The first five atom37 places (N, CA, C, CB, O) and aatype in JSON, in Angstrom:
{
  "aatype": [20, 20, 20, 20, 20, 20, 20, 20, 20, 20, 20, 20, 20, 20, 20, 20, 20, 20, 20, 20, 20, 20, 20, 20, 20, 20, 20, 20, 20, 20, 20, 20, 20, 20, 20, 20, 20, 20, 20, 20, 20, 20, 20, 20, 20, 20, 20, 20, 20, 20, 20, 20, 20, 20, 20, 20, 20, 20, 20, 20, 20, 20, 20, 20, 20, 20, 20],
  "atom_mask": [
    [1, 1, 1, 1, 1],
    [1, 1, 1, 1, 1],
    [1, 1, 1, 1, 1],
    [1, 1, 1, 1, 1],
    [1, 1, 1, 1, 1],
    [1, 1, 1, 1, 1],
    [1, 1, 1, 1, 1],
    [1, 1, 1, 1, 1],
    [1, 1, 1, 1, 1],
    [1, 1, 1, 1, 1],
    [1, 1, 1, 1, 1],
    [1, 1, 1, 1, 1],
    [1, 1, 1, 1, 1],
    [1, 1, 1, 1, 1],
    [1, 1, 1, 1, 1],
    [1, 1, 1, 1, 1],
    [1, 1, 1, 1, 1],
    [1, 1, 1, 1, 1],
    [1, 1, 1, 1, 1],
    [1, 1, 1, 1, 1],
    [1, 1, 1, 1, 1],
    [1, 1, 1, 1, 1],
    [1, 1, 1, 1, 1],
    [1, 1, 1, 1, 1],
    [1, 1, 1, 1, 1],
    [1, 1, 1, 1, 1],
    [1, 1, 1, 1, 1],
    [1, 1, 1, 1, 1],
    [1, 1, 1, 1, 1],
    [1, 1, 1, 1, 1],
    [1, 1, 1, 1, 1],
    [1, 1, 1, 1, 1],
    [1, 1, 1, 1, 1],
    [1, 1, 1, 1, 1],
    [1, 1, 1, 1, 1],
    [1, 1, 1, 1, 1],
    [1, 1, 1, 1, 1],
    [1, 1, 1, 1, 1],
    [1, 1, 1, 1, 1],
    [1, 1, 1, 1, 1],
    [1, 1, 1, 1, 1],
    [1, 1, 1, 1, 1],
    [1, 1, 1, 1, 1],
    [1, 1, 1, 1, 1],
    [1, 1, 1, 1, 1],
    [1, 1, 1, 1, 1],
    [1, 1, 1, 1, 1],
    [1, 1, 1, 1, 1],
    [1, 1, 1, 1, 1],
    [1, 1, 1, 1, 1],
    [1, 1, 1, 1, 1],
    [1, 1, 1, 1, 1],
    [1, 1, 1, 1, 1],
    [1, 1, 1, 1, 1],
    [1, 1, 1, 1, 1],
    [1, 1, 1, 1, 1],
    [1, 1, 1, 1, 1],
    [1, 1, 1, 1, 1],
    [1, 1, 1, 1, 1],
    [1, 1, 1, 1, 1],
    [1, 1, 1, 1, 1],
    [1, 1, 1, 1, 1],
    [1, 1, 1, 1, 1],
    [1, 1, 1, 1, 1],
    [1, 1, 1, 1, 1],
    [1, 1, 1, 1, 1],
    [1, 1, 1, 1, 1]
  ],
  "atom_positions": [
    [[-147.58, 160.96, -27.07], [-148.93, 161.48, -25.93], [-148.76, 161.76, -25.15], [-149.83, 160.9, -25.43], [-148.1, 160.97, -24.47]],
    [[-149.17, 163.14, -24.44], [-148.92, 163.96, -23.34], [-149.44, 163.6, -21.59], [-149.57, 165.2, -23.86], [-148.33, 163.38, -21.11]],
    [[-149.86, 163.53, -21.11], [-150.64, 163.76, -19.85], [-149.63, 164.63, -18.47], [-151.18, 162.05, -19.34], [-148.41, 164.53, -18.33]],
    [[-150.65, 165.51, -17.52], [-150.72, 166.27, -16.4], [-150.49, 165.41, -16.12], [-151.57, 167.0, -15.86], [-150.92, 164.44, -16.73]],
    [[-149.39, 165.22, -14.64], [-149.13, 164.68, -13.26], [-149.73, 165.38, -12.49], [-147.85, 164.61, -12.81], [-150.0, 166.56, -12.69]],
    [[-150.03, 164.74, -11.48], [-150.51, 165.67, -9.87], [-150.11, 167.03, -9.72], [-149.8, 165.05, -8.44], [-150.93, 167.93, -9.52]],
    [[-148.89, 167.23, -9.81], [-147.82, 168.16, -9.87], [-148.28, 169.29, -10.61], [-146.6, 167.6, -10.47], [-148.73, 170.3, -10.09]],
    [[-148.11, 169.02, -12.23], [-149.1, 170.3, -13.23], [-147.68, 169.62, -14.06], [-149.42, 172.7, -12.67], [-147.39, 170.31, -15.05]],
    [[-146.89, 168.57, -13.87], [-145.67, 168.59, -14.69], [-146.1, 167.52, -15.87], [-144.23, 168.13, -13.77], [-146.78, 166.55, -15.54]],
    [[-145.68, 167.72, -17.28], [-145.91, 167.2, -18.52], [-145.67, 166.11, -18.5], [-145.38, 167.67, -19.45], [-144.8, 166.15, -17.62]],
    [[-145.75, 164.82, -18.84], [-145.71, 163.66, -18.71], [-145.64, 162.59, -20.17], [-146.79, 163.54, -17.88], [-146.55, 161.8, -20.42]],
    [[-144.56, 162.73, -20.93], [-144.86, 162.15, -22.09], [-144.53, 160.75, -22.17], [-144.3, 162.82, -23.07], [-143.71, 160.25, -21.4]],
    [[-145.22, 159.98, -23.22], [-145.28, 158.81, -23.32], [-145.63, 158.21, -24.84], [-146.13, 158.49, -22.34], [-146.4, 158.87, -25.54]],
    [[-145.18, 157.21, -25.25], [-145.21, 156.68, -26.78], [-146.22, 155.37, -26.54], [-143.44, 156.17, -27.49], [-146.8, 155.05, -27.59]],
    [[-146.48, 154.73, -25.64], [-146.87, 153.32, -25.44], [-148.02, 153.27, -24.23], [-145.49, 152.41, -25.06], [-147.81, 152.97, -23.06]],
    [[-149.46, 153.71, -24.93], [-150.57, 154.06, -23.47], [-150.56, 152.39, -22.94], [-152.72, 154.81, -24.01], [-150.38, 152.2, -21.74]],
    [[-150.71, 151.51, -23.61], [-150.71, 150.03, -22.44], [-149.89, 150.01, -21.94], [-150.73, 148.64, -22.76], [-150.05, 149.75, -20.74]],
    [[-148.51, 150.25, -22.4], [-147.44, 149.86, -21.38], [-147.73, 150.66, -19.87], [-145.88, 150.32, -22.06], [-147.91, 150.16, -18.76]],
    [[-147.69, 152.27, -20.35], [-147.82, 153.08, -19.63], [-148.95, 152.97, -18.39], [-147.92, 153.98, -20.43], [-148.92, 153.35, -17.22]],
    [[-149.62, 152.51, -18.9], [-150.81, 151.78, -18.02], [-150.18, 150.13, -17.16], [-152.31, 151.33, -19.39], [-150.77, 149.53, -16.27]],
    [[-149.65, 149.98, -17.42], [-149.39, 148.37, -16.67], [-148.28, 149.19, -15.58], [-148.46, 146.69, -18.0], [-147.95, 148.93, -14.42]],
    [[-147.96, 150.06, -16.32], [-146.23, 150.37, -14.93], [-146.97, 150.95, -13.9], [-144.57, 151.89, -15.42], [-146.74, 150.56, -12.76]],
    [[-148.11, 152.1, -14.12], [-148.72, 152.18, -13.31], [-149.55, 151.81, -12.98], [-148.81, 152.7, -13.19], [-150.31, 152.66, -12.52]],
    [[-150.03, 150.45, -12.95], [-150.24, 149.85, -12.17], [-149.98, 149.24, -11.38], [-150.5, 149.62, -12.33], [-150.6, 148.82, -10.4]],
    [[-148.87, 149.11, -11.79], [-147.56, 147.76, -10.58], [-147.37, 149.05, -9.72], [-145.33, 146.82, -11.49], [-147.77, 148.95, -8.56]],
    [[-146.84, 150.24, -10.08], [-146.32, 151.34, -9.25], [-147.44, 151.56, -8.24], [-145.96, 152.68, -10.11], [-147.13, 151.56, -7.05]],
    [[-148.54, 151.72, -8.54], [-149.12, 152.22, -7.31], [-149.94, 151.38, -6.32], [-149.9, 153.2, -7.67], [-150.9, 151.8, -5.67]],
    [[-149.44, 150.19, -6.31], [-149.26, 148.88, -5.54], [-147.65, 148.56, -4.04], [-149.02, 147.75, -7.11], [-147.46, 147.89, -3.02]],
    [[-146.85, 149.69, -5.04], [-145.93, 149.06, -3.99], [-145.9, 150.13, -2.39], [-144.19, 148.95, -4.84], [-146.6, 150.99, -1.87]],
    [[-144.76, 149.47, -2.15], [-144.6, 150.29, -0.49], [-143.93, 149.27, -0.1], [-146.04, 150.69, 0.65], [-143.85, 148.09, -0.43]],
    [[-143.2, 150.36, 1.12], [-142.28, 150.14, 1.73], [-142.3, 149.37, 2.95], [-141.86, 151.08, 1.83], [-142.98, 149.7, 3.92]],
    [[-141.49, 148.28, 2.89], [-141.69, 147.72, 3.87], [-141.23, 147.93, 5.86], [-141.3, 146.81, 3.24], [-141.42, 147.1, 6.75]],
    [[-140.75, 148.97, 5.94], [-140.59, 149.86, 7.36], [-141.19, 151.01, 6.69], [-138.88, 150.19, 8.1], [-140.87, 151.82, 5.82]],
    [[-142.52, 150.68, 7.68], [-143.51, 151.69, 8.04], [-143.6, 152.93, 8.44], [-143.99, 151.38, 8.7], [-144.6, 153.63, 8.62]],
    [[-141.91, 153.29, 8.63], [-141.73, 154.74, 8.22], [-141.77, 155.47, 7.35], [-141.04, 155.06, 8.34], [-141.8, 156.7, 7.31]],
    [[-141.78, 154.62, 6.5], [-142.4, 155.29, 5.07], [-143.79, 155.69, 4.74], [-142.2, 154.4, 4.04], [-144.06, 156.34, 3.73]],
    [[-144.73, 155.25, 5.67], [-146.09, 154.97, 5.44], [-146.22, 156.79, 4.73], [-147.14, 154.37, 7.17], [-146.35, 157.1, 3.54]],
    [[-146.15, 157.52, 5.67], [-146.24, 158.85, 4.49], [-146.42, 158.74, 3.13], [-145.07, 159.61, 4.4], [-147.35, 158.64, 2.34]],
    [[-145.13, 158.8, 3.12], [-144.11, 159.11, 1.71], [-145.17, 157.9, 0.58], [-141.77, 158.4, 2.05], [-145.53, 158.13, -0.58]],
    [[-145.46, 156.52, 1.49], [-146.07, 155.81, 0.44], [-147.73, 156.28, 0.04], [-145.98, 154.27, 0.91], [-148.1, 156.43, -1.12]],
    [[-148.4, 156.44, 0.96], [-149.73, 157.61, 0.66], [-148.85, 158.25, -0.23], [-150.47, 158.78, 2.08], [-148.1, 157.58, -0.94]],
    [[-148.87, 159.69, -0.26], [-147.81, 159.9, -1.42], [-148.21, 159.63, -2.38], [-146.7, 159.3, -1.45], [-149.18, 160.07, -3.01]],
    [[-147.16, 158.52, -2.68], [-146.8, 158.13, -3.87], [-148.24, 156.72, -4.23], [-144.93, 157.6, -3.72], [-148.48, 156.48, -5.42]],
    [[-148.69, 156.27, -3.6], [-149.78, 156.34, -3.97], [-150.78, 157.21, -4.44], [-150.02, 155.98, -3.42], [-151.39, 156.89, -5.46]],
    [[-150.98, 157.99, -4.01], [-152.49, 158.75, -4.97], [-151.78, 159.39, -6.13], [-153.58, 160.26, -4.0], [-152.49, 160.05, -6.9]],
    [[-150.46, 159.31, -6.39], [-149.45, 159.88, -7.4], [-149.48, 158.95, -8.36], [-147.99, 160.13, -6.9], [-149.48, 159.64, -9.38]],
    [[-149.5, 157.75, -8.74], [-149.26, 156.5, -9.5], [-151.02, 155.67, -9.71], [-147.97, 155.43, -8.41], [-151.37, 154.74, -10.43]],
    [[-151.86, 156.62, -8.62], [-153.24, 156.55, -9.06], [-153.99, 157.05, -10.16], [-153.78, 156.94, -8.3], [-154.59, 156.6, -11.14]],
    [[-153.76, 158.08, -9.66], [-153.86, 159.47, -10.31], [-153.89, 159.27, -11.62], [-152.76, 160.44, -10.01], [-154.94, 159.11, -12.24]],
    [[-152.08, 159.26, -12.44], [-151.71, 159.05, -12.99], [-152.64, 157.52, -14.38], [-150.69, 159.18, -12.11], [-152.86, 157.57, -15.59]],
    [[-152.91, 156.25, -13.17], [-153.36, 155.29, -13.71], [-154.46, 155.74, -14.65], [-153.67, 154.4, -12.79], [-154.59, 155.38, -15.82]],
    [[-155.4, 156.72, -13.84], [-156.67, 156.23, -13.91], [-157.34, 157.58, -15.3], [-157.46, 156.23, -12.0], [-158.35, 157.59, -16.01]],
    [[-155.89, 158.77, -15.08], [-155.76, 159.27, -16.26], [-155.02, 158.2, -17.72], [-154.92, 160.54, -15.84], [-155.35, 158.26, -18.91]],
    [[-154.36, 157.62, -17.32], [-154.08, 157.16, -18.66], [-154.98, 155.86, -18.9], [-152.47, 156.85, -18.85], [-154.49, 154.91, -19.51]],
    [[-156.42, 155.81, -18.37], [-157.39, 154.38, -17.98], [-158.68, 155.47, -18.95], [-157.79, 153.83, -15.54], [-159.53, 155.05, -19.73]],
    [[-158.49, 156.57, -18.64], [-159.61, 157.36, -19.24], [-159.42, 157.74, -20.51], [-159.89, 158.52, -18.55], [-160.45, 157.8, -21.19]],
    [[-158.32, 158.03, -21.09], [-157.49, 158.57, -21.62], [-157.86, 157.15, -23.38], [-155.82, 158.67, -20.39], [-158.14, 157.43, -24.55]],
    [[-157.64, 155.48, -22.56], [-156.84, 154.45, -23.37], [-159.31, 153.97, -23.73], [-155.05, 152.79, -21.94], [-159.72, 153.29, -24.67]],
    [[-160.18, 154.59, -22.7], [-161.28, 153.97, -22.81], [-162.01, 155.06, -23.68], [-161.91, 153.55, -21.44], [-162.93, 154.71, -24.42]],
    [[-161.42, 156.96, -23.58], [-162.37, 158.12, -24.69], [-161.76, 157.24, -26.19], [-161.66, 160.49, -24.59], [-162.65, 157.09, -27.03]],
    [[-160.41, 156.69, -26.56], [-160.0, 156.21, -27.47], [-160.89, 155.22, -27.43], [-158.74, 156.01, -27.53], [-161.75, 155.97, -26.98]],
    [[-161.4, 154.26, -27.49], [-161.8, 153.1, -27.9], [-163.22, 153.08, -28.0], [-161.33, 152.15, -27.13], [-163.92, 152.2, -28.51]],
    [[-163.67, 154.52, -27.26], [-165.45, 154.77, -27.72], [-165.16, 156.03, -28.64], [-166.82, 155.28, -26.12], [-166.08, 156.69, -29.12]],
    [[-164.04, 156.27, -28.84], [-163.95, 157.16, -30.26], [-164.35, 156.61, -31.45], [-162.61, 157.57, -30.62], [-165.15, 156.9, -32.34]],
    [[-163.57, 155.72, -31.2], [-163.18, 154.65, -32.5], [-164.43, 153.53, -32.98], [-161.73, 153.6, -31.94], [-164.51, 152.72, -33.91]],
    [[-165.49, 153.98, -31.69], [-166.59, 152.75, -32.07], [-167.61, 153.46, -32.67], [-167.25, 151.84, -30.77], [-168.6, 152.93, -33.18]],
    [[-167.32, 155.01, -32.59], [-168.74, 155.99, -32.78], [-169.06, 155.56, -34.66], [-168.25, 158.3, -32.41], [-170.02, 156.06, -35.25]]
  ]
}
């Protein structure tokens, strides 16, 4: 399966549930050093966007199978 990230790059993955778990974890990470707060905001937006796209994909797949 494939998905586009915020930068327009295609990300390919083979396990949707694992990809969701990984992005859920990554969107919560932040540096202890507050000097990285701007980077942390950008990374949070990136991982949150991927997480939401993957979650929508999973929901759409489960909705499609319930028809």
